[in-house]
C-alpha positions in Angstrom: 113.1 81.7 128.7 113.7 83.8 125.5 117.1 84.2 123.9 118.3 86.8 121.5 119.0 85.5 118.0 120.5 86.6 114.7 119.7 85.2 111.2 122.6 84.8 108.9 122.4 86.8 105.7 124.1 84.1 103.6 122.3 80.9 104.8 119.2 79.9 106.6 121.0 79.5 110.0 119.7 81.3 113.1 122.3 81.8 115.8 121.4 82.0 119.5 123.5 84.8 120.9 125.8 83.7 123.7 126.0 86.6 126.2 129.4 85.2 127.3 131.0 85.2 123.9 134.0 87.5 123.7 134.8 87.0 120.0 133.1 89.5 117.7 130.5 88.5 115.1 131.4 88.8 111.4 129.5 91.6 109.6 129.0 91.4 105.9 129.4 94.9 104.5 127.7 93.9 101.2 124.6 92.6 102.9 124.8 95.1 105.8 124.0 92.2 108.2 125.8 89.6 110.4 126.9 86.2 109.2 127.1 82.9 111.1 130.5 81.5 111.9 130.3 78.9 109.1 129.6 81.4 106.4 132.2 83.8 107.8 134.8 81.0 107.6 133.9 80.2 104.0 133.9 83.9 103.1 137.6 84.1 103.9 138.5 81.5 101.2 140.3 83.0 98.2 137.8 81.6 95.6 134.7 82.8 97.6 131.9 84.3 95.5 129.6 86.5 97.5 125.9 85.7 97.3 123.3 86.5 99.8 120.7 83.9 100.9 118.1 85.7 98.8 120.3 85.7 95.7 120.8 81.9 96.0 117.0 81.4 96.4 116.3 83.5 93.3 119.0 81.7 91.2 117.5 78.3 92.0 113.9 79.5 91.6 114.7 81.0 88.1 115.2 77.4 86.8 118.6 78.3 85.3 120.6 76.9 88.3 120.3 73.8 90.4 121.7 73.0 93.8 124.3 70.2 93.2 125.8 69.7 96.7 127.8 71.4 99.4 126.3 73.1 102.3 124.4 76.4 102.5 127.6 78.1 103.6 129.3 77.0 100.4 126.7 75.7 97.9 127.6 74.1 94.6 125.3 75.5 91.9 125.4 74.2 88.4 123.7 75.7 85.4 120.6 73.8 84.1 121.4 72.7 80.6 118.9 73.2 77.8 116.1 70.7 77.0 117.7 67.5 75.5 114.4 66.2 73.9 115.2 67.5 70.5 
């Protein structure tokens, strides 16, 4: 049996849509896409910084940032410091 799904625009989560759900899904106007409930909750926090899933991937792949903890809904990224070898 196949179920409808949505991919979150802020993390790698895929949500199986519950046809009995009455609460609306949170829509990110900056990404023009839906968010999972975890990312929607974090996005309401006052110190939230908007970054799409693709932006986070690009930041880490650039080598200038590293993932230092947290979850994908609220990752902790730290700048990679310069080479300490001299």
